[in-house]
C-alpha positions as CSV (number, residue, x, y, z in Angstrom):
1,M,12.6,29.3,-13.4
2,R,11.1,26.4,-15.5
3,K,9.1,23.3,-15.4
4,S,11.2,20.1,-15.3
5,T,10.4,16.6,-16.6
6,I,11.7,13.2,-15.6
7,A,13.9,13.1,-18.6
8,S,15.4,16.5,-18.1
9,I,16.1,15.5,-14.5
10,A,18.0,12.5,-15.6
11,S,19.8,14.2,-18.5
12,L,20.9,17.3,-16.5
13,C,21.8,15.1,-13.4
14,M,19.8,17.4,-11.2
15,V,20.7,17.3,-7.4
16,P,17.8,18.6,-5.5
17,A,18.7,18.4,-1.8
18,L,16.0,17.6,0.8
19,F,19.0,16.4,2.5
20,W,17.6,15.6,6.0
21,S,17.7,12.0,5.1
22,Q,18.9,10.0,7.9
23,D,19.8,6.5,7.0
24,S,19.6,6.4,3.2
25,S,22.3,5.1,1.1
26,A,23.5,5.5,-2.4
27,V,23.7,2.2,-4.1
28,P,26.0,2.3,-7.2
29,A,24.4,-0.8,-8.5
30,F,21.4,1.3,-9.6
31,A,23.7,3.7,-11.4
32,R,25.2,0.7,-13.3
33,K,21.7,-0.4,-14.1
34,Y,20.6,2.9,-15.6
35,Q,24.1,4.1,-16.7
36,T,23.5,7.4,-15.1
37,S,25.3,9.6,-12.5
38,C,24.7,9.1,-8.8
39,Y,23.5,12.8,-8.8
40,T,20.3,11.6,-10.7
41,C,19.0,10.4,-7.4
42,H,21.2,12.1,-4.8
43,S,22.3,15.5,-3.9
44,G,25.8,14.2,-3.2
45,F,25.6,10.6,-1.8
46,P,24.1,9.4,0.4
47,N,21.5,12.2,0.6
48,R,18.5,11.5,-1.6
49,N,17.0,14.2,-3.7
50,A,13.2,14.6,-4.8
51,F,13.9,12.2,-7.9
52,G,15.7,9.7,-5.6
53,E,12.6,9.8,-3.2
54,A,10.3,9.1,-6.0
55,F,12.6,6.3,-7.1
56,K,12.3,4.6,-3.7
57,N,8.5,5.3,-3.6
58,N,8.1,3.3,-6.8
59,G,9.9,0.3,-5.3
60,Y,13.4,1.1,-6.6
61,R,12.2,1.6,-10.2
62,W,12.2,4.5,-12.4
63,P,9.2,6.6,-11.9
64,G,6.3,7.1,-14.4
65,G,6.2,3.5,-15.6
66,E,9.5,4.2,-17.6
67,E,11.6,1.4,-16.1
68,E,12.1,-0.4,-19.5
69,D,12.8,2.8,-21.3
70,H,15.7,3.8,-18.9
71,A,17.2,0.4,-17.7
72,K,20.4,-0.2,-19.8
73,Q,21.2,-3.7,-18.3
74,E,18.7,-6.4,-19.1
75,Q,17.3,-8.6,-16.3
76,T,17.9,-12.4,-16.7
77,K,14.6,-14.4,-17.4
78,M,13.7,-17.0,-14.8
79,G,11.0,-18.8,-16.9
80,A,9.0,-18.0,-20.1
81,D,6.4,-15.3,-20.2
82,G,4.0,-18.0,-21.4
83,W,4.1,-19.5,-18.0
84,K,1.7,-16.9,-16.8
85,Q,-1.1,-18.5,-18.9
86,T,-0.3,-22.0,-17.6
87,F,0.1,-21.2,-13.9
88,P,-0.4,-22.9,-11.5
89,Q,0.6,-25.9,-13.6
90,T,3.9,-24.0,-14.1
91,P,5.8,-21.7,-11.9
92,W,5.1,-17.9,-12.2
93,P,7.9,-16.5,-14.3
94,S,10.3,-13.9,-13.0
95,D,13.6,-12.4,-13.6
96,I,16.7,-11.3,-11.6
97,P,19.4,-8.7,-12.3
98,G,21.5,-9.6,-15.3
99,F,24.6,-8.1,-13.6
100,A,26.2,-8.4,-10.2
101,P,24.0,-6.0,-8.1
102,F,26.8,-5.1,-5.7
103,A,29.0,-2.1,-4.9
104,L,31.7,-1.2,-2.3
105,Y,31.4,1.7,0.0
106,L,34.6,2.8,1.9
107,T,34.3,5.4,4.5
108,G,36.1,6.4,7.6
109,P,37.8,9.3,9.6
110,I,41.0,10.7,8.4
111,V,41.8,13.1,11.3
112,N,40.2,13.1,14.8
113,Y,40.3,15.8,17.5
114,S,38.7,15.7,20.9
115,D,38.6,18.4,23.4
116,K,39.1,17.8,27.1
117,V,35.9,17.3,29.1
118,K,35.6,20.2,31.7
119,D,34.3,18.3,34.7
120,N,35.2,18.3,38.3
121,T,34.8,14.7,38.7
122,S,38.1,12.8,38.2
123,A,36.3,9.7,36.8
124,L,34.9,11.9,34.0
125,K,37.9,13.8,32.9
126,T,39.4,13.2,29.6
127,A,42.6,14.7,27.9
128,Q,42.5,16.6,24.7
129,S,43.6,14.4,21.9
130,L,44.5,14.7,18.1
131,N,45.2,11.6,16.0
132,W,44.9,10.0,12.6
133,G,41.5,8.3,12.1
134,G,40.6,4.8,11.3
135,P,39.9,2.0,10.8
136,V,38.2,2.3,7.3
137,D,34.7,1.1,7.3
138,A,34.0,-1.2,4.3
139,R,30.4,-1.9,3.4
140,I,29.1,-3.9,0.5
141,L,25.9,-2.2,-0.9
142,F,23.4,-4.2,-3.1
143,G,20.2,-3.4,-4.8
144,G,18.0,-4.3,-7.7
145,T,14.7,-5.8,-8.8
146,V,12.9,-9.1,-9.2
147,G,10.1,-9.7,-11.5
148,E,7.5,-7.0,-12.0
149,S,6.9,-5.9,-8.6
150,I,9.7,-6.7,-6.1
151,G,12.7,-4.4,-5.3
152,F,15.4,-4.8,-2.8
153,V,18.2,-2.8,-1.3
154,G,20.7,-3.6,1.5
155,A,24.1,-3.5,2.9
156,L,26.7,-6.0,4.4
157,E,28.2,-3.9,7.1
158,G,30.6,-4.2,10.0
159,I,33.4,-5.8,7.8
160,S,36.3,-3.8,9.3
161,A,35.1,-4.5,12.8
162,G,34.9,-8.2,12.3
163,A,31.2,-8.2,13.3
164,T,29.5,-8.5,9.9
165,T,25.7,-7.9,9.8
166,T,23.3,-7.7,6.9
167,N,20.7,-4.8,6.6
168,V,18.2,-5.5,3.9
169,R,14.7,-4.5,2.9
170,A,12.5,-6.0,0.2
171,V,9.6,-4.1,-1.3
172,W,6.4,-5.4,-3.0
173,S,4.9,-2.8,-5.1
174,F,1.1,-3.5,-5.6
175,S,0.7,-0.4,-7.8
176,P,2.5,2.8,-8.3
177,G,2.7,4.4,-4.8
178,V,1.4,1.4,-2.9
179,N,4.4,-0.6,-1.4
180,L,4.6,-3.2,1.4
181,S,8.1,-3.9,2.5
182,F,9.7,-6.0,5.1
183,G,13.4,-5.9,6.6
184,N,15.6,-4.0,8.9
185,S,14.8,-0.5,9.8
186,G,17.8,1.1,8.3
187,F,16.2,1.1,4.8
188,S,12.7,1.8,5.8
189,A,10.7,4.6,4.2
190,F,10.2,5.9,7.9
191,S,13.8,6.3,8.7
192,G,15.0,7.4,5.3
193,L,12.7,10.0,4.2
194,A,14.2,13.1,2.6
195,S,12.7,15.3,5.3
196,P,13.2,15.5,9.1
197,I,11.8,12.6,11.2
198,S,9.9,14.5,13.9
199,A,10.0,11.6,16.5
200,Y,13.4,12.5,17.7
201,T,14.2,10.9,21.1
202,N,16.7,9.1,23.2
203,V,14.1,7.1,25.1
204,F,13.2,4.4,22.6
205,P,15.9,1.8,21.4
206,A,16.4,1.3,17.8
207,R,13.7,-0.4,15.8
208,G,14.6,-3.9,14.6
209,V,13.0,-5.9,11.7
210,G,9.4,-5.7,10.6
211,P,6.7,-4.9,8.0
212,E,5.9,-1.4,6.6
213,L,3.3,0.1,4.4
214,N,4.2,3.0,2.3
215,Y,1.4,4.9,0.3
216,V,2.2,7.8,-1.8
217,V,0.4,10.1,-4.3
218,G,1.6,13.2,-6.1
219,K,2.7,14.2,-9.6
220,E,3.7,17.5,-8.1
221,G,4.0,17.8,-4.4
222,G,2.0,14.9,-2.7
223,L,1.1,13.0,0.2
224,N,3.1,10.2,1.9
225,I,1.5,7.9,4.6
226,I,3.8,5.3,6.3
227,A,2.7,2.8,8.9
228,G,4.8,-0.2,10.3
229,L,5.4,-2.7,13.1
230,S,8.9,-3.6,14.4
231,D,10.5,-5.6,17.3
232,I,13.3,-3.9,19.0
233,T,16.1,-6.2,19.2
234,D,16.9,-9.8,19.1
235,A,17.1,-9.8,23.0
236,P,15.3,-12.6,24.8
237,N,12.3,-11.7,26.8
238,G,12.9,-10.2,30.4
239,T,16.7,-9.4,29.7
240,T,18.5,-6.2,30.2
241,L,19.8,-4.8,27.0
242,S,22.5,-2.3,26.2
243,V,21.3,-0.2,23.3
244,K,23.6,1.9,21.1
245,D,22.3,5.3,20.2
246,S,24.3,6.4,17.2
247,D,24.6,10.1,16.6
248,P,26.2,10.8,13.3
249,T,26.3,14.5,14.1
250,A,28.4,13.8,17.3
251,G,30.6,11.2,15.5
252,A,30.2,9.1,18.5
253,T,28.2,6.1,19.7
254,L,26.5,6.2,23.1
255,T,25.5,3.1,25.1
256,T,22.6,3.2,27.5
257,T,21.0,0.4,29.4
258,K,17.2,-0.3,28.9
259,N,15.2,-2.7,31.0
260,L,13.2,-4.8,28.6
261,T,10.3,-6.5,30.5
262,A,8.7,-8.1,27.4
263,A,10.9,-7.5,24.5
264,N,11.2,-9.1,21.0
265,K,7.5,-9.3,20.0
266,L,6.1,-8.6,16.6
267,D,4.8,-5.3,17.7
268,D,7.3,-4.1,20.2
269,I,7.1,-0.6,18.5
270,R,4.3,0.7,16.2
271,Y,4.8,3.8,14.0
272,L,2.9,6.1,11.7
273,R,4.0,9.1,9.7
274,V,2.0,11.5,7.4
275,K,3.9,13.9,5.2
276,Y,2.4,16.5,2.8
277,K,4.5,18.2,0.2
278,L,2.7,21.4,-0.5
279,F,4.5,22.2,-3.8
280,G,7.7,21.1,-5.6
281,A,8.7,18.0,-7.4
282,G,6.2,15.1,-7.1
283,L,6.7,12.6,-4.3
284,L,5.7,9.8,-6.8
285,S,6.7,11.2,-10.1
286,G,9.9,13.0,-9.1
287,A,9.1,15.7,-11.7
288,G,7.2,19.0,-12.0
289,G,7.8,21.8,-9.6
290,T,10.0,24.9,-10.1
291,Y,13.7,24.6,-9.5
292,G,15.2,27.7,-7.5
293,N,18.7,26.6,-8.6
294,E,18.8,24.1,-11.4
295,Y,22.5,23.7,-11.3
296,V,22.2,22.4,-7.8
297,G,18.7,21.0,-8.6
298,L,16.9,22.2,-5.6
299,D,13.1,22.3,-6.1
300,N,11.5,25.2,-4.3
301,S,9.3,23.3,-2.0
302,L,7.7,23.1,1.4
303,A,6.7,19.9,3.2
304,V,5.0,19.4,6.6
305,G,5.0,16.1,8.5
306,A,3.9,14.4,11.7
307,S,5.2,11.3,13.3
308,L,4.0,9.0,16.0
309,V,6.0,6.1,17.6
310,S,4.4,3.8,20.3
311,A,5.6,1.0,22.5
312,R,3.6,-2.0,24.1
313,D,2.6,-1.3,27.6
314,N,5.4,-2.3,30.1
315,M,7.7,-3.1,27.4
316,L,10.2,-0.3,28.1
317,S,11.5,1.0,31.5
318,T,13.8,3.9,31.3
319,G,14.6,4.2,35.1
320,G,12.5,7.2,35.4
321,G,9.3,5.7,34.3
322,V,7.6,3.7,31.5
323,E,7.4,5.4,28.2
324,R,4.7,4.4,25.6
325,L,4.3,7.2,23.1
326,V,6.5,9.7,21.4
327,Y,4.8,12.2,18.9
328,G,6.1,15.2,16.9
329,A,5.9,17.5,13.8
330,D,8.3,18.9,11.3
331,I,8.7,21.4,8.5
332,A,11.2,21.1,5.7
333,G,11.8,23.2,2.6
334,N,14.1,24.5,-0.2
335,Y,14.4,27.9,-1.7
336,G,17.0,28.7,-4.3
337,S,20.3,27.2,-2.9
338,F,19.0,27.1,0.5
339,T,17.7,24.0,2.2
340,G,16.6,23.2,5.9
341,G,14.0,22.3,8.4
342,V,12.9,22.2,11.9
343,A,11.4,19.3,14.1
344,Y,9.8,19.0,17.5
345,S,8.8,16.0,19.4
346,R,7.5,15.0,22.9
347,D,7.9,11.8,25.1
348,R,4.4,11.8,26.3
349,D,4.7,9.8,29.6
350,L,8.1,11.2,30.7
351,G,7.2,14.8,29.6
352,L,10.5,15.2,27.7
353,N,10.8,17.8,24.9
354,N,13.1,17.4,21.9
355,Y,14.1,19.9,19.2
356,A,16.2,19.7,16.0
357,V,17.1,22.6,13.5
358,D,19.0,22.1,10.3
359,A,20.2,24.6,7.6
360,G,22.4,24.2,4.6
361,Y,23.4,26.2,1.6
362,Y,24.9,24.8,-1.7
363,I,27.7,27.4,-2.5
364,Y,28.5,25.1,-5.5
365,P,26.7,21.8,-6.6
366,W,29.7,20.1,-4.9
367,L,30.2,22.2,-1.8
368,L,27.7,22.0,1.1
369,P,28.1,23.9,4.4
370,R,25.3,23.1,7.0
371,V,24.6,23.6,10.7
372,T,22.6,21.4,12.9
373,Y,21.2,21.9,16.4
374,K,19.9,19.2,18.5
375,Y,18.2,19.3,22.0
376,L,17.3,15.7,23.0
377,S,15.9,15.7,26.6
378,Q,17.1,13.0,29.0
379,V,15.6,11.2,31.9
380,G,16.6,13.1,35.2
381,G,17.3,16.4,33.5
382,L,20.7,15.7,32.1
383,D,20.2,17.3,28.9
384,N,22.9,17.9,26.6
385,P,22.3,20.2,23.6
386,S,24.6,19.9,20.7
387,I,25.5,22.1,17.8
388,A,27.3,20.9,14.7
389,A,28.9,22.7,11.8
390,S,30.0,20.8,8.7
391,V,31.4,21.3,5.2
392,T,31.1,18.6,2.7
393,A,33.0,18.7,-0.6
394,Y,31.7,16.1,-3.2
395,L,35.0,15.9,-5.1
396,R,33.4,13.4,-7.6
397,A,29.8,12.0,-7.8
398,N,31.0,9.0,-5.8
399,V,33.8,10.6,-3.7
400,F,33.3,13.1,-0.6
401,L,35.4,14.8,1.9
402,K,33.6,16.2,5.1
403,A,35.0,18.3,7.8
404,S,32.7,18.7,10.9
405,Y,32.9,20.2,14.4
406,S,30.5,19.3,17.2
407,A,30.1,21.4,20.4
408,F,28.2,20.0,23.5
409,T,27.0,21.2,26.9
410,H,28.9,19.6,29.6
411,N,27.2,18.7,32.8
412,I,29.1,18.6,36.1
413,A,26.6,16.8,38.3
414,P,27.0,13.2,37.5
415,A,29.4,11.3,39.9
416,T,30.1,8.4,37.6
417,A,30.7,8.0,33.9
418,S,27.6,8.9,32.1
419,T,26.0,6.8,29.3
420,T,23.6,9.5,28.1
421,G,26.0,11.7,26.3
422,V,26.0,14.5,28.9
423,N,29.9,14.5,29.1
424,N,30.7,14.3,25.5
425,A,33.9,16.1,24.5
426,N,33.7,18.7,21.6
427,T,35.2,17.1,18.6
428,F,36.5,17.8,15.0
429,T,36.5,15.1,12.4
430,L,37.8,15.0,8.9
431,T,36.0,12.1,7.0
432,G,36.3,10.7,3.6
433,G,34.2,8.4,1.6
434,L,34.4,6.4,-1.8
435,A,31.7,4.3,-3.4
436,F,32.2,2.2,-6.6
C-alpha cells in the first residue's frame, strides 16, 4: 500500500477500474498527444480509470495544471500571444492540434450463438443458431484541445452500416473542475461516469443534444455535480417515434414505439446527478488514495451517487400512462482486485422498479471476468430480468477479445412479437476490438 502521485500513475501505466462506464470511449489521439499508453486513462479500453475520469473532468487536459509538462506534440498557433493585449482590435489568439487528432476503432462479433425462444406462440418461436459474426463496425474517433479552455471528443460512427452519424461533445473549462459542454449525449459526463448511472429505465428514450454543466472538486475522493438539458430526438412535434434501446449486455438492439406529443424541445429531458467519492484517487486530481492492487491500478475506494431524470409534462406517453420522473441511487467501489457496484431506480408515475448489480475481478491486469444482473421493469408487467457473464482479455493495450453469455427470462403471455425484450433468446458472443 502506498500513496500515488500523478507522475507515478503515468509512468507505471496504472489501470484503476471503476469500470461501470457506460458510453465512454478510448481515443488513441490522446495517447499520441502525450505519448503514453492507453492504460494511463483506461483499465482496458474503453473503460476509464480514476485518472481517466480526472482527465475528462479537466476538459480533456492533464490534471493538476500539468498539461504543458506532459504534452509531447505541440499545438499549432492560430495568432500571436500579443493579440491578447490588442483585443478586440485583433482576434483572440488560439491554437489547434498540431497533429491529425483522429484514430480508427474496429470492433465486431466473431462468433454468434442464439438459443431458441421457448414460447408457445408460433409467431415468437425462433430456432437455435450458430454463425460467424459481422459486419465489422468501423468508427473514426477524434479528440483534442483548442486554445486554453476548449476540449473536444467525438466519433464518426455507422460507417459499416452505411448510415454515418457524428457524435461529438465540446467542453469549455472555466476553471479546474468547472466545465460547460454541449453536444450529443454519448460523450456527456452524465452517461460516461466511471460509476453506475442509477437512473436505469426502459421508459425514457435516449437523450439527444444539449448543454451540460459539470462541477468537480477533490484532490482525494471528491464531489461531482452534473446538470443538463436535452431534446430527445430530431423527430417533428406530434409524431410517433421508434426508439432503439441498446443493451450492450444483451448484445441486441430493441425497438419500442413511444408516442411523442410535444417532442424536440430544448428541455424535453432534464437531468441531475450528484456523486460523492468517500475516499480513493481524486475525482479532479486523479491522484492520491491507496491502491489495493497497484499492478492492476485499482484504488481502494467507495462512491455513492444519486440521479434524477425528468421529462416535460405530456411529452412522453408509454401506452400505460405518462412518465415524468425517474430517480435512483447507486454505490460503487474497489478493493484489491475486486470492483463492482449496485444501482436502483424508480419510474415515479408508472411505479416501475429497476435494479442493476455488477461485479468483476482482475485475475491479471489484462484478464477481467465480470457478472452483471439487470432487472428493468416494463409497462404491463412484462419484465425480463437478464444476467450476463463475460471474460475480457486485453491482448494489448489497444486490442481486446471478449466472450459473453446472456440469459433472459422468457415470458409466454404475449400473442405477438414483443418489442420490449421479453422474448429475447439466450446468446453467446465472441467479440474483438482494435484501436489505432
